[in-house]
N, C-alpha and C positions, 0 to 999 in steps of 0.2 A: 331393173332388178329382176324381172321375170326372165328376160333373155339370159342373164348371167346364171340364174338357177338352172334353167333348162340346159345350158351349155356345160355346166359343172354340177352334175347331179349329186355328187358327194356332199354338196352343201345341204341337201335335204336331210341327210343322215346327221350332220352337225345340228340341224334345226331340231330334230327329235331330241337329241341330247341337251341342247340349249333350253328346251322347254322345261326341263326339270329345274332349272334355276328360277323359274317363276312359280311353278307349282309342283312340289315334290310328289312322287308316287310312293306310297307306303304299302308294303305287303307284309302280312304276318300270317303265321300259321303254327300249328303245333298240335300236340296231343297230350293228354293227361291220363293218368291211370293210377290206381292204388290197389294194394292188396293187403290184407291183414287177416290174422287168425289168432285164436286163443283156444288152445286145446281144452281149457277148463270151462268153457262157456257152451251151454247147450244151444244157444241162439245161433252161434256160428256154425255148429254142426247141422242145425236145421236148414240154414240157408244153403249150405253146400250139398247136403245129401238128400233132403226131403223136398221134392217139388211142391209148391203151393197148389192148393185146389182151386184158388180163385185169385184175382188181382188184389182184392182186399186183404187176403191172408198173406200174400207176398209183400205188400206194403207194411203190414204189421210186423212181419219177420225182419224186414230191412230197417225199420225205424230205430230199434234199439242200437243197432250197430252204428247208424249214422249219428245219432245224438251222443253216443258214448265217445265217438271220435270226431266230434264237430270241430273242436279247436284245431286238431291236426289237419282236417280237410280244409277248413277255412284258411289256415296259414299257408298250406300248399297252394291253394287257389290264388291267394294274394301274390305269393312269390312268382307263380306262373304268369299271372297277368302283368306284373311289373316287368318280368323278363321279356314278355312279348312287346311291351311298350318301348323298352330300351332298345330292343333289336330293330323295331320299326323306326324309331328316331335315328338310330345309327345308319340304317339303310337310306332314310330320307336325307340325312346330312351328306352322305357320300354322293347320292344322285344330285343333290343341290350343288355340291362342289364341282362335280363333273359338268353340270350345266353351265356354271360360270366359265370354266375353261373352254367349253364348246362355243360359248358366246364370243370369246376371243378368237377362236379358230374361224368362226363365221366371218368376223370382221376382216381378218387377214386374208381369207379366201376370196372375199368379194373385192377387196382392194387389188389383189394380185390379178384377178380375172379382168378387172376393168383396165389395168395398165397394159396387159398383154393377153388379148383374147386367144391367141394361138398357144399360149403356155399351158401345158397339161398339168396343172397343179393337182396334187393328190390329197386324199384325206389325211394321210400321215403328215404331210408338210403343213397343212393348215392346223392340225391338232398340235403339232410341235410348236407352232408359233403361239398358240394359246397357252400351252404347257409352260413355255418359257416365262410367261408372266402370270402364272397360275395364282400365286399367293396374292399378288396385287389385285387380280380380278376378283378373287374370293373376298378380300377385304373391302373392295368397292361395293360388292353385293351385300355385305353385312351392314353397312352404314344405314341403309333405308329401314332395317329392322329395329334400330335403336328406339324410335318412338314407341313401337308396339311393345318392346321389351320393358321400357319404362312404365307403360300402362299396366302390363301384367304384374310387374313388381309392386307397383303402388296398389293395385287391386288386391294382391295377396296380403300386403301389410294392413290395408284397411279392413279386409275381411277378418284377419286374425285379431285386430284390435276390437272390432265389433263383437265377435264371439266371446273374447275374453272379458270385455266389460259387461256384456249381457249376462255372463255366468255369475257375476258378482252383484247383479241388480235384479230387479223384478222382471217378470216375463214381459210385461208391457213395454219395458224399455227397449227390448230387442226389436219390436216392430217399428218403433220410432227411429232407432239407429239404423236399422236395415233399410228403411225407405230413404233416409238421408244419404246413406252410403251409395245406394243405387243412383240417386239423382247426381251425386258428386262424381261417380264414375262415368255416367253418361256425358256430363259436361266435359270431363277430362278427355274422354274419347273423341268428342266433337272438336276439341282443341288440337289434339294430336293427329287426327286423321288428315287434315290439310298438310301438316308437316311431313307425314309419311308419304303422301301422294307426291309432294314436291321432291323429296329425296329419291323416290322411285323413278320419277321422270328424269331427274338429273343423272341417275345411274346410267341411263342410255348413253348420254354424252360423255360421262366420265370413263366408261369402258372404251370408247373410241379414242379419247385423249390418251388413255393408258397404252392402247395398242399402236396408235399411229404417231403419237407425239412423245412417247417414251417418258411419260410423267409418272410420279408416285401416286399414292392413294388420294391424299388431300389435294395435291396439285392437280390431279385429274378432275376433281370436282370444281376447282377454281377455273381450270381451263374450259371445262364444259359450260360453266356459267358465263364465262367471257364470250364464248361462241354463240350461246343461245341468246344472251342479251343483245348481241349485235345483229342477230337474225330472228328476232322475236316473232315477227309476222309469219314467215314461212314455217317456223317451228310449231306455232299454234295451229296453223292450217294442217300440218302433217299429223299433229296430235288429234285434232278433230276428225280427220279422215280415219285414223286408226281406231278411235273410240266408236265412230259411226259404223265402221266395218265390223267391229267386234259385236256391237249391239245387233246389227242386222243379221250377222251370221248366227248369233245365239238364238234369235227368233226363228230363223229358217231351220236350223239344225237342232232345235230343242228336243223334238221327239226322237230323231235318229240318235242323238247323243245319249239320251236317257236309255234307249234300248241297248246301245253299245256299252254303256256304263254298267248295266245290269248283267249283260251276257259277257262273261270273261273271255270268250273266244273271239270277240270283236275288239278287245282292248288294243291289239296291235294296229288295227285300222284307226282307232281313235288317236293313238299316239302319232301315227303317220300324218293325220290331218292337222293335229296340233303342231307337229314339227314343221310341216310345210308352211303354215301361217307364220310361225316364229321365224323361219328362214327368210321368208319373203320380206317381212317388215324389218328384220335386221339388215337385210340388203338395202332397203329403202333408206333407213337411217344412216347407214354407212355412206351411201352415195350422196345423201344430203350433206353430211359432215364434210366430205371432200369438196363439194361444191362451195360450201360456206368458208372453208379454209383455203380456197384456191387464191393464189397471188397473181397479180397481173403479169402476163408473159410466161406463166408457168402452168403446167398441167395440174399440179397439185402442190399443196404446201409441204408435203412430205418429200424428203429428199430421196428416200430409199423405199423400195417396195416392202410390203409387210411380210412377205415370204421370200426367202432366198432359195430358188430351186436347187435341188440336189445336183451335184455335178455328175 
């Protein structure tokens, strides 16, 4: 896997993009401002024309304006915050979808590099291979999110039910219901977490089935389960290696990562490190998949390369 990445360095770029499919990057920013005036109020004239002698006098002069327009300021602030959240979510979803397509490009690029080391596959060819199956890759990535979406939906329903019932009852009822709901949600989370982990692990193999075996969304998961169940031992060993590597790297790079996360100038370096790790383990899983699907007397179970080089 490392030899392939070094020989085809564009795969590191795909790794950076593919990392967004696992953890989106949200960025938000904006500015807010307001102006108002009323020619008939002396307070407004004092704020604009008469400099305060002290900070206390300045606050006393501003306070009437703020409280008189509190509803307007609060409404504008809420709209502004909601707008920022929506923009951040939209950016995150776009990056997440780009990451899913890049995952497909990584798979195709590694397969093509393994089949013909001399073939100079380009970033564009690998991206086009992932783009061709983009909707299927996105849908495959969505399925692991269903357990968490179910949890969030049930949590919101339980919270609304608790608040509504408590409003019609004594205050002491809220404490009892609140404690019961917290315990219920914790139990539900513990039940759904293993299911989410299982789906997330199976997503690794479903994406390779989609890219290399031309399967649909649900057929990719069935194909992935078929391959994993037939090679359970090696798959578990690779998973343990992956988790152990992640834990060790998190311990070693905890302080440097914290510094890079705080200093925005170092974010590109953090993205590059994350992308390199993503690209490497994606290549490992792809090579393992090809080994597991290899038929006797054939180099691979796939009849055609994942990328057809441009003429």
